[in-house]
C-alpha positions, -999 to 999 in steps of 0.1 A, spaced: 608 918 380 604 891 355 603 854 363 638 850 347 652 878 369 637 862 401 651 828 391 686 842 385 685 859 419 672 828 436 639 844 446 612 818 448 575 823 442 547 824 466 528 793 474 500 786 449 477 770 475 471 769 512 486 734 513 518 746 497 520 773 524 513 749 553 541 725 543 571 748 549 554 765 579 549 732 596 587 726 593 597 761 603 616 764 636 613 802 633 575 802 632 573 776 660 597 797 682 580 831 673 544 821 682 551 794 708 545 756 707 509 756 718 498 783 694 519 768 666 503 734 669 468 749 670 476 772 640 489 743 619 459 721 628 435 749 620 451 755 586 449 718 578 412 718 587 407 749 566 424 732 536 405 699 539 373 710 522 392 722 492 412 690 490 380 669 491 364 690 464 395 685 442 395 647 448 357 646 440 363 665 408 391 641 398 370 610 404 342 622 382 363 631 352 
């Protein structure tokens, strides 16, 4: 399926980064309900910790250019 076909059908793309995936997951009532509050909070926190080194590398690269 081409990008144009997906756009016409309202099919969005996949997140291009972990951060872009975390944002909607964090707001998802479905994910929260499916895995339970305790696991949900730990999962989101873990994913943010996983993303942090990449974010810091990107900030460092931007500040040196």
